[in-house]
C-alpha positions as MATLAB code, in Angstrom:
seq = 'XXXXXXXXXXXXXXXXXXXXXXXXXXXXXXXXXXXXXXXXXXXXXXXXXXXXXXXXXXXXXXXXXXXXXXXXXXXXXXXXXXXXXXXXXXXXXXXXXXXXXXXXXXXXXXXXXXXXXXXXXXXXXXXXXXXXXXXXXXXXXXXXXXXXXXXXXXXXXXXXXXXXXXXXXXXXXXXXXXXXXXXXXXXXXXXXXXXXXXXXXXXXXXXXXXXXXXXXXXXXXXXXXXXXXXXXXXXXXXXXXXXXXXXXXXXXXXXXXXXXXXXXXXXXXXXXXXXXXXXXXXXXXXXXXXXXXXXXXXXXXXXXXXXXXXXXXXXXXXXXXXXXXXXXXXXXXXXXXXXXXXXXXXXXXXXXXXXXXXXXXXXXXXXXXXXXXXXXXXXXXXXXXXXXXXXXXXXXXXXXXXXXXXXXXXXXXXXXXXXXXXXXXXXXXXXXXXXXXXXXXXXXXXXXXXXXXXXXXXXXXXXXXXXXXXXXXXXXXXXXXXXXXXXXXXXXXXXXXXXXXXXXXXXXXXXXXXXXXXXXXXXXXXXXXXXXXXXXXXXXXXXXXXXXXXXXXXXXXXXXXXXXXXXXXXXXXXXXXXXXXXXXXXXXXXXXXXXXXXXXXXXXXXXXXXXXXXXXXXXXXXXXXXXXXX';
ca = [
      -0.147   -0.159    0.005;
       0.934    3.592   -0.800;
       0.383    7.261    0.410;
      -0.164    9.247   -2.639;
       1.991   12.278   -1.096;
       5.065    9.661   -1.737;
       3.996    8.085   -4.998;
       5.752    9.801   -7.533;
       6.655    7.359  -10.108;
      10.069    7.062  -11.583;
       8.175    7.740  -15.392;
       6.730   10.969  -14.084;
      10.118   11.945  -12.213;
      12.009   11.306  -15.793;
       9.430   12.484  -18.289;
       9.119   16.131  -16.612;
       9.239   18.585  -19.800;
      11.704   21.203  -20.522;
      11.651   24.530  -19.169;
      13.716   27.542  -19.470;
      15.876   27.017  -16.472;
      17.274   23.648  -18.011;
      16.177   22.388  -21.052;
      16.756   18.814  -21.663;
      14.697   15.879  -20.029;
      15.496   11.856  -19.765;
      13.521    9.827  -22.043;
      11.566    8.037  -18.962;
      13.229    4.462  -19.757;
      16.634    4.887  -17.528;
      17.537    3.413  -14.336;
      18.390    6.347  -11.790;
      22.002    5.324  -11.627;
      22.141    5.471  -15.674;
      20.563    9.061  -14.962;
      22.993   10.393  -12.307;
      25.930    8.700  -14.254;
      25.275   11.488  -17.273;
      25.842   15.144  -16.699;
      22.777   16.151  -19.136;
      20.428   13.650  -17.621;
      21.442   14.751  -14.313;
      20.691   18.613  -15.390;
      17.333   17.146  -16.490;
      16.290   15.313  -13.641;
      16.870   18.718  -11.818;
      14.620   20.555  -14.376;
      11.955   17.897  -13.207;
      12.519   19.737   -9.671;
      11.264   23.367  -11.703;
       8.335   21.920  -13.162;
       5.660   22.547  -10.064;
       6.397   26.329   -9.803;
       2.566   27.839  -10.007;
       2.458   31.019  -11.757;
       0.175   32.682   -9.482;
      -1.182   36.090  -10.205;
      -4.005   35.822  -12.932;
      -3.578   32.347  -13.482;
      -5.889   30.803  -11.176;
      -8.411   28.644  -12.964;
     -10.435   30.959  -15.504;
      -7.950   33.949  -15.041;
      -8.917   34.586  -11.833;
      -6.941   36.081   -8.837;
      -7.402   32.923   -6.376;
      -6.385   34.105   -2.711;
      -6.895   37.849   -3.642;
     -10.948   37.155   -4.244;
     -11.415   34.679   -1.563;
      -9.906   37.374    1.249;
     -11.946   40.824    2.146;
      -9.696   42.733   -0.213;
     -12.084   42.141   -3.736;
     -14.943   40.266   -4.986;
     -14.875   38.118   -8.356;
     -17.177   38.953  -10.866;
     -16.994   35.494  -11.860;
     -18.811   34.552   -8.834;
     -22.064   35.483  -10.350;
     -21.472   35.035  -13.953;
     -19.618   31.505  -13.511;
     -20.697   30.297   -9.934;
     -19.532   26.949  -10.588;
     -16.004   27.776  -10.704;
     -13.443   28.703   -7.706;
     -14.648   32.298   -6.445;
     -18.646   31.066   -6.887;
     -18.304   28.181   -4.790;
     -16.118   29.393   -2.005;
     -18.305   32.223   -1.643;
     -21.459   29.705   -1.253;
     -19.309   27.781    1.190;
     -19.474   24.703   -1.743;
     -16.233   23.157   -0.309;
     -15.632   19.703    0.834;
     -12.663   17.316    1.525;
     -13.645   15.221   -1.719;
     -14.136   18.458   -3.828;
     -12.574   21.813   -2.540;
     -12.461   24.641   -5.230;
      -9.283   25.885   -4.118;
      -7.134   22.764   -5.252;
     -10.045   20.521   -7.242;
     -11.229   22.699  -10.334;
      -7.822   22.830  -12.299;
      -4.352   23.248  -11.685;
      -4.148   25.755  -14.044;
      -0.551   27.299  -14.745;
       0.679   25.174  -11.675;
      -2.167   26.941   -9.508;
      -3.857   23.870   -7.835;
      -3.697   20.114   -6.841;
      -1.142   21.095   -4.332;
      -0.955   18.003   -2.289;
      -0.225   15.493   -5.048;
       2.059   18.013   -7.062;
       4.070   19.713   -4.298;
       4.734   16.081   -2.867;
       5.832   14.635   -6.276;
       8.355   17.618   -6.516;
       9.415   17.467   -2.771;
      10.441   13.686   -3.514;
      11.954   14.739   -6.778;
      14.386   17.063   -5.006;
      14.940   14.843   -2.556;
      16.192   12.278   -4.615;
      18.270   14.655   -6.526;
      19.813   15.520   -3.212;
      20.862   12.428   -1.998;
      22.290   11.414   -5.442;
      24.014   14.498   -6.567;
      27.024   14.094   -4.303;
      28.314   10.895   -6.343;
      26.745   11.904   -9.676;
      28.733   12.449  -12.798;
      28.552   16.420  -13.306;
      31.307   18.085  -15.391;
      32.259   21.038  -13.101;
      32.302   20.865   -9.501;
      30.461   24.591   -9.949;
      27.486   22.846  -11.307;
      27.453   20.217   -8.861;
      27.321   22.612   -5.858;
      24.673   24.901   -7.432;
      22.146   22.393   -8.835;
      22.341   20.763   -5.297;
      21.740   24.121   -3.702;
      18.868   24.947   -6.363;
      17.342   21.118   -5.178;
      17.394   22.400   -1.636;
      15.725   25.511   -2.062;
      13.044   24.105   -4.342;
      12.273   21.670   -1.627;
      12.149   24.413    0.704;
       9.582   26.183   -1.235;
       7.321   23.542   -1.854;
       7.255   22.455    1.611;
       6.617   26.299    2.539;
       3.677   26.196    0.091;
       2.153   23.255    1.711;
       2.106   24.885    4.723;
       0.705   27.969    3.895;
      -2.362   26.204    2.151;
      -3.051   22.998    4.492;
      -1.414   24.860    7.426;
      -0.791   21.283    9.242;
       2.413   19.056   10.425;
       3.830   17.290    7.631;
       6.425   14.286    7.202;
       9.913   15.583    6.897;
      11.447   14.065    3.944;
      15.384   13.869    4.316;
      15.462   10.359    2.228;
      13.151    9.652   -0.897;
      10.468    6.952    0.490;
      10.737    3.528   -1.213;
       7.421    3.424   -3.229;
       7.408   -0.029   -2.547;
       7.920    0.293    1.353;
       5.981   -0.078    4.654;
       4.564    3.630    5.159;
       2.665    2.459    8.445;
       5.672    4.011   10.413;
       5.295    7.463    8.654;
       5.138   10.609   11.065;
       4.746   13.820   10.744;
       6.835   16.856   12.286;
       4.931   19.327   13.882;
       4.202   23.007   12.169;
       7.484   24.407   13.561;
       9.487   21.270   13.026;
       8.599   21.839    9.263;
       9.602   25.547    9.220;
      12.965   24.634   11.006;
      13.451   21.885    7.907;
      12.786   24.534    5.441;
      15.013   26.940    7.206;
      17.923   24.132    7.116;
      17.369   23.499    3.204;
      17.852   27.423    2.814;
      20.407   27.461    4.755;
      22.398   24.963    2.695;
      21.374   26.995   -0.155;
      22.812   30.247    1.412;
      25.971   28.110    2.232;
      26.728   27.413   -1.471;
      28.674   30.294   -2.982;
      27.966   28.804   -6.504;
      24.428   29.952   -6.009;
      23.975   33.488   -7.151;
      22.438   36.123   -5.081;
      20.639   37.201   -8.353;
      20.139   35.902  -11.999;
      21.561   38.031  -14.324;
      21.083   36.518  -17.914;
      17.925   35.877  -19.731;
      19.443   32.245  -20.341;
      19.084   31.446  -16.906;
      15.601   32.890  -16.354;
      13.267   31.182  -13.874;
      16.439   29.491  -11.859;
      16.033   30.374   -8.121;
      18.856   32.491   -6.252;
      20.166   33.020   -2.699;
      17.830   36.060   -1.782;
      14.861   33.670   -2.278;
      16.094   31.404    0.401;
      16.257   34.402    2.787;
      12.869   35.326    1.656;
      11.602   32.055    2.625;
      13.105   31.905    5.988;
      11.517   35.131    6.741;
       8.209   34.252    5.858;
       7.982   30.917    7.479;
       9.487   31.819   10.668;
       6.736   34.562   10.728;
       4.103   31.904   10.034;
       5.598   29.685   12.539;
       5.203   32.406   15.164;
       1.963   33.294   14.465;
      -1.475   32.185   16.536;
      -2.793   29.757   14.311;
       0.355   27.665   13.842;
       2.437   28.100   17.308;
       0.647   26.021   19.300;
       0.711   28.449   22.383;
       4.454   28.648   21.992;
       6.576   32.161   21.693;
       8.688   32.514   18.955;
       8.339   36.225   18.189;
      12.126   36.462   19.179;
      13.349   33.905   16.970;
      11.566   35.463   14.400;
      12.834   38.861   14.812;
      16.130   37.481   14.681;
      16.195   35.380   11.646;
      14.170   38.459    9.500;
      17.032   40.834   11.140;
      19.726   38.768    9.583;
      17.952   38.034    6.408;
      17.163   41.484    5.651;
      20.583   42.460    6.477;
      21.750   39.805    4.170;
      19.481   41.040    1.498;
      20.358   44.603    1.694;
      24.236   43.333    1.718;
      23.748   41.884   -1.521;
      22.425   44.868   -3.645;
      18.476   44.434   -2.909;
      16.798   47.833   -2.184;
      13.117   49.067   -2.612;
      12.252   50.066   -6.250;
      12.293   54.241   -5.377;
      12.103   55.880   -8.772;
      10.256   56.474  -12.062;
      11.936   54.903  -14.512;
       9.750   55.182  -17.342;
       8.151   58.767  -17.002;
       6.749   59.011  -20.530;
       4.502   56.462  -19.634;
       3.862   56.388  -15.811;
       4.235   60.408  -15.601;
       2.173   61.218  -19.177;
      -0.631   63.579  -19.452;
      -2.956   60.221  -20.250;
      -1.667   58.360  -17.087;
      -3.800   59.493  -14.978;
      -2.150   57.832  -11.907;
      -3.365   60.293   -9.082;
      -4.281   63.956   -9.188;
      -1.699   66.324  -10.527;
       0.764   63.607  -11.848;
       1.198   62.239   -8.510;
       5.056   60.845   -8.980;
       4.882   58.606   -5.929;
       1.635   56.845   -7.080;
       3.292   56.617  -10.476;
       6.475   55.038   -8.956;
       4.406   52.294   -7.000;
       2.263   51.616  -10.314;
       5.047   51.358  -12.330;
       6.790   49.142  -10.587;
       3.667   46.474  -10.369;
       3.635   46.868  -14.197;
       7.449   46.048  -15.477;
       9.313   42.567  -15.482;
      12.594   42.401  -13.493;
      15.228   42.310  -15.724;
      17.628   39.647  -15.676;
      20.784   41.926  -15.170;
      24.093   42.322  -12.597;
      22.446   45.975  -12.039;
      18.809   45.910  -12.907;
      16.900   49.116  -12.638;
      14.532   46.842  -10.339;
      16.363   45.740   -7.162;
      13.147   45.082   -5.177;
      12.161   41.930   -6.786;
      13.806   38.856   -5.420;
      12.155   36.236   -7.734;
       9.462   36.426  -10.390;
       7.429   34.033  -12.155;
       8.545   32.819  -15.630;
       4.799   32.718  -16.615;
       3.201   35.853  -18.280;
      -0.314   37.259  -16.796;
      -2.173   37.431  -19.862;
      -4.170   40.496  -21.027;
      -5.075   42.575  -17.876;
      -7.151   44.988  -19.429;
      -9.560   42.244  -20.927;
      -9.564   39.845  -18.075;
      -9.136   41.726  -14.591;
      -9.341   45.606  -15.468;
     -12.305   47.312  -16.626;
     -14.267   44.880  -18.170;
     -16.093   47.210  -20.462;
     -13.047   48.322  -22.177;
     -13.105   45.168  -24.054;
     -16.782   43.567  -23.030;
     -15.658   40.957  -21.624;
     -14.864   40.705  -17.608;
     -13.858   42.718  -14.584;
     -12.454   40.208  -12.708;
     -11.090   41.485   -9.268;
     -13.324   44.297   -7.957;
     -11.495   45.737   -4.350;
     -13.912   45.983   -2.005;
     -15.052   48.810   -0.047;
     -13.044   47.126    3.137;
      -9.648   47.883    1.138;
     -10.808   51.189    0.014;
     -11.200   52.148    3.804;
      -7.898   50.778    4.520;
      -5.677   53.550    2.237;
      -4.904   56.537    4.825;
      -5.002   60.194    4.032;
      -2.019   62.020    3.226;
      -1.623   63.515    6.790;
      -0.833   59.652    7.661;
      -3.913   59.174    9.586;
      -6.356   56.079    9.252;
      -9.960   56.644    7.853;
     -11.115   53.908   10.307;
     -10.285   52.971   14.031;
      -7.852   50.254   13.484;
      -8.934   48.379   16.745;
     -12.777   48.666   15.844;
     -13.153   49.189   12.186;
     -16.962   48.982   11.876;
     -19.802   49.184   14.386;
     -21.884   46.453   12.703;
     -21.411   43.095   11.484;
     -21.979   44.054    8.001;
     -19.497   46.862    7.822;
     -22.439   49.440    6.527;
     -21.259   51.609    9.753;
     -17.670   52.737    9.703;
     -16.213   53.664   12.919;
     -14.602   56.413   11.690;
     -11.264   57.618   13.210;
     -12.425   60.961   15.383;
      -9.070   62.564   14.777;
      -9.023   62.257   11.122;
     -10.319   65.741   10.157;
      -8.678   65.374    6.557;
     -11.137   62.613    5.164;
     -14.490   63.656    4.491;
     -17.270   60.666    3.941;
     -18.985   62.796    1.073;
     -15.587   63.354   -0.946;
     -14.123   60.089    0.272;
     -11.049   59.864   -2.770;
      -9.552   63.117   -1.723;
      -6.222   63.167   -0.189;
      -5.494   59.498    0.222;
      -2.365   57.320    0.161;
      -0.558   57.614   -2.957;
      -0.873   53.859   -3.263;
      -4.735   54.199   -3.486;
      -4.666   56.111   -6.805;
      -1.942   53.414   -7.975;
      -4.171   50.605   -7.271;
      -7.561   51.491   -7.540;
     -10.282   52.951  -10.501;
     -12.829   54.884   -8.418;
     -15.820   56.984   -9.319;
     -14.447   59.862  -11.204;
     -11.071   58.787  -11.858;
     -10.002   58.691  -15.318;
      -7.908   55.837  -17.966;
      -7.331   56.753  -21.634;
      -7.214   53.669  -23.879;
      -9.118   51.818  -26.604;
     -12.844   51.444  -25.767;
     -14.868   49.056  -27.668;
     -18.039   51.000  -27.570;
     -19.701   54.027  -28.428;
     -21.198   56.170  -25.390;
     -24.814   56.281  -24.971;
     -26.723   59.184  -23.534;
     -27.040   57.314  -19.976;
     -23.243   57.695  -19.649;
     -23.293   61.509  -18.210;
     -19.847   62.189  -17.918;
     -18.770   60.615  -21.185;
     -21.268   61.277  -23.768;
     -21.006   61.555  -26.964;
     -17.799   59.656  -27.689;
     -17.306   56.868  -30.009;
     -15.705   53.426  -30.295;
     -11.593   53.863  -29.993;
      -8.728   55.399  -28.106;
     -10.030   57.711  -26.026;
     -10.165   59.383  -22.200;
     -12.763   58.148  -20.456;
     -14.089   58.742  -16.773;
     -14.915   55.792  -15.116;
     -18.275   56.514  -13.399;
     -19.335   53.690  -11.336;
     -22.508   54.966   -9.710;
     -25.676   52.948   -9.869;
     -26.879   53.242  -13.373;
     -24.043   54.313  -15.203;
     -24.313   51.433  -18.170;
     -20.672   50.569  -18.672;
     -18.647   50.857  -15.465;
     -21.246   51.438  -12.756;
     -22.317   49.313  -10.166;
     -24.288   45.886  -10.879;
     -24.975   42.861   -8.972;
     -24.723   40.595  -12.037;
     -23.431   41.911  -15.222;
     -19.754   40.612  -15.691;
     -18.066   43.668  -17.252;
     -19.406   45.467  -14.385;
     -18.343   46.448  -10.856;
     -19.508   44.585   -8.068;
     -18.161   47.232   -5.086;
     -18.017   50.594   -7.272;
     -14.318   49.953   -7.611;
     -11.760   48.538  -10.545;
      -8.212   46.969   -9.812;
      -5.350   48.905  -11.810;
      -2.106   48.043   -9.349;
      -1.120   45.483  -12.404;
      -2.747   47.321  -15.206;
      -0.779   49.252  -17.510;
      -2.139   53.132  -17.893;
      -3.106   52.744  -21.313;
      -3.024   48.729  -22.296;
      -5.920   47.461  -24.607;
      -6.781   45.701  -27.902;
      -4.714   48.689  -29.691;
      -1.676   48.733  -27.380;
      -1.734   44.943  -25.766;
       0.592   45.220  -22.870;
       0.084   42.119  -20.738;
       0.571   41.704  -17.093;
       4.103   41.706  -15.579;
       5.219   38.448  -14.281;
       4.187   37.582  -11.176;
       6.637   38.910   -7.955;
       6.734   35.672   -5.669;
       8.974   37.551   -3.438;
      10.065   41.149   -3.048;
      12.077   43.259   -0.591;
       9.271   45.180    0.603;
       7.441   42.024    1.879;
      10.914   40.879    3.874;
      10.630   44.663    5.630;
       7.057   44.104    6.321;
       7.857   40.434    7.959;
      10.657   42.049   10.135;
       8.656   44.983   11.158;
       6.011   42.375   12.306;
       8.442   40.054   14.085;
      10.171   42.987   15.794;
       6.937   44.760   16.811;
       5.598   41.034   18.501;
       8.625   40.800   19.725;
       8.959   44.074   21.683;
      11.759   45.845   19.584;
       9.469   48.964   18.775;
      11.856   51.335   17.555;
      13.049   48.922   15.047;
       9.342   47.934   14.067;
       8.435   51.390   13.433;
      11.600   52.251   11.394;
      10.754   49.413    9.028;
       7.216   50.757    8.646;
       8.516   54.013    8.112;
      11.034   52.833    5.073;
       8.202   51.596    3.177;
       5.982   54.532    3.820;
       8.732   56.892    2.772;
       8.852   55.455   -0.489;
       5.365   56.631   -1.539;
       5.723   59.839    0.532;
       3.738   58.632    3.762;
       4.307   60.326    6.882;
       6.110   58.409    9.826;
       4.151   56.488   12.219;
       4.315   57.855   15.785;
       7.231   56.524   17.826;
       5.115   56.735   21.027;
       2.612   53.959   19.878;
       2.145   51.103   22.323;
       3.145   47.637   21.396;
      -0.685   46.865   20.909;
      -1.091   50.010   18.896;
       2.028   49.388   16.921;
       1.256   45.689   15.981;
      -2.232   47.190   14.698;
       0.002   49.743   12.686;
       2.273   47.141   11.030;
      -0.804   45.098   10.409;
      -2.226   47.750    8.342;
       0.497   48.645    6.431;
       0.852   44.912    5.349;
      -2.757   45.259    4.311;
      -1.918   48.320    2.218;
       1.528   48.213    1.029;
       0.886   44.291   -0.240;
      -2.554   44.791   -1.440;
      -3.863   42.187   -3.942;
      -0.345   40.009   -3.947;
      -1.979   37.004   -2.281;
      -0.763   38.008    1.212;
      -3.960   38.843    2.872;
      -5.721   35.919    2.239;
      -2.857   33.892    4.496;
      -2.310   36.643    6.855;
      -6.008   36.966    8.021;
      -5.781   33.332    8.705;
      -2.264   32.791   10.459;
      -3.332   35.714   12.862;
      -6.345   33.980   13.955;
      -6.521   31.295   16.745;
      -6.804   27.861   16.144;
     -10.482   28.097   17.787;
     -11.249   31.106   15.487;
     -12.669   32.056   12.400;
     -12.939   34.853    9.847;
     -16.323   36.294   10.855;
     -14.902   39.803   11.400;
     -13.474   40.025    8.138;
     -14.302   37.655    5.363;
     -17.974   36.993    6.238;
     -19.508   40.416    4.680;
     -18.211   42.051    1.932;
     -19.434   45.790    1.014;
     -19.262   48.026   -2.235;
     -19.419   51.860   -2.454;
     -23.234   52.889   -3.324;
     -22.932   55.766   -5.221;
     -26.099   58.084   -6.671;
     -25.287   60.431   -9.116;
     -27.622   63.184   -8.366;
     -29.536   65.876  -10.995;
     -26.993   68.639  -10.429;
     -23.806   66.229  -11.570;
     -22.935   65.807   -7.701;
     -22.527   62.090   -6.073;
     -24.124   60.897   -2.854;
     -21.933   58.227   -1.106;
     -23.569   55.091    0.905;
     -22.583   51.258    1.112;
     -24.153   47.896    0.557;
     -23.009   44.634    0.903;
     -22.318   43.121   -2.338;
     -24.937   40.611   -1.986;
     -27.585   40.283    0.886;
     -26.657   36.822    1.944;
     -23.113   36.638    3.592;
     -20.048   34.614    2.233;
     -20.096   31.267    3.333;
     -16.084   30.728    3.695;
     -15.823   32.767    6.863;
     -15.957   29.621    9.410;
     -13.249   27.785   11.552;
     -12.923   24.944    9.013;
     -11.934   27.712    5.885;
      -9.142   28.632    7.962;
      -6.699   25.699    6.396;
      -7.371   23.729    3.334;
      -8.757   19.936    3.383;
      -5.893   17.070    2.958;
      -8.105   15.598   -0.357;
     -10.391   13.074    1.072;
      -8.855    9.921   -0.741;
      -5.659   10.860    0.958;
      -6.958   11.528    4.351;
      -8.589    8.068    4.392;
      -5.678    6.479    2.730;
      -3.542    7.647    5.573;
      -6.072    7.053    8.093;
      -6.012    3.062    6.985;
      -2.213    2.887    6.757;
      -0.955    4.830    9.921;
      -3.979    4.807   12.208;
      -3.936    8.515   12.586;
      -6.097   10.914   11.383;
      -4.063   13.963    9.486;
      -7.466   15.768    8.242;
      -7.830   19.224    9.280;
     -10.456   20.294   11.939;
     -13.868   20.642   10.243;
     -13.286   18.661    7.324;
];
């Protein structure tokens, strides 16, 4: 009997397809001894360790952003238009261990079927690590580098399993014999698995032949030492978090690990993206990124719309690792749906809009208690913030707001595939073509207005622009930039959180203020209590890392094992905007739909182990590995 998690067949290992990292694969008819006796076949086997890297971003099934629209950051217009796929099923609570939408619908571009795919990859990496020392490789440099890559890839796949499934896992130092007796297989604790991940990362970091940065297009997609620091930074943060720490205090360790990782990244040339490098695009008269050509908003938007160059001295020194896969025609699948007449995809929530501060550095809401009611229809405003006006809600906001979200009254110049009707008061008359359009999101606006079912409309009164080129369209087909899996900005905020939790308040505040200074936001006060500072750090993560797949995991790891997501994910609200006869607007709020989202209960803190796997494990080991509630 076998466990599927351990059952990668030799054929599967040897038939892995080629990719840009290493472009030869063995023919599937050779023994392992034969494979590791030939330089090119060894390289090809390492290639099989790369094949399960996910594309992330828009590449979840049906061009969805997955974790972004399953969190409180956004609503997916496909939830109503195509209710049978991922977001619709999540919102309806249509999930079971045998058929869970996150993993069972499709592993499009590597996003899905994580249990089987990542265990297969882990086994390949483990085989490689255990055989490479005695393998035939033409140079010692290649041998050392390839081994380090396998260690780092194994760490990455383990980290992804921990993020999704949130449970202890078997630690695979030696590849399991597929015909062996698995009845004695045991799991390490969450913390023990994180320590194993860090051990693999340290093996990679100790290898001089593994570069800190990939500098040539020929090696695009290969991992680097910086990625090892980023994985350590993230996973020790997860291990210290309430959902996973089993009552232990690991925050001081998380602080020390993050401090070292951040220092090493800086010492090896990583820095925040800190200037507009393409002003002809992002500061042009027709970019419309914020009021008065806001340079800080343009800087932030530019960063997410450019690929990192593989160079020894790239313009982008912030990105640590980016995917090899393109993100598609964002304007058509995840921007303003009316532009091409297809779908809007990710519609930012009123909750994320509420999170953006005003330019005086003050929050809009009371962070400790942001809403006075369960449905988020009654904001608990920060009474100290006199700059925010609920009747003019988009004025004087954090530059990252303008860089990330299209709101009522913002503008976009692009190709619009429709002529305006008389009901589009702000834009009529105008023909099909490339032109500037006011993005009006009030109820009744026929193209970009709020609507409960139309796929091209907005569900929330907002459209996403963070990853959308300012002028892309069918006549200017600039696709989405490759997904930034790891970047320095996140590591800085990981350090800030660990420092705040461990009581190193000055260092935590300094890290947060570095992130804020990049976009021209005032520093947070140094007089905050530890509790207040932790709230500000979490708040800064929400804003800086918005729509980057962090929020989904953050709200979970911050929960207790007995908790749920009722305060954040149960109700998602929209801007209910009415256009008055004099051309002014009245702003109110509504829930996106009348019933709550049903993916907020305790069991949704973790993805279930596939039912067949859990049953197989139980029958073999006598232990129930299934996550609570499933």
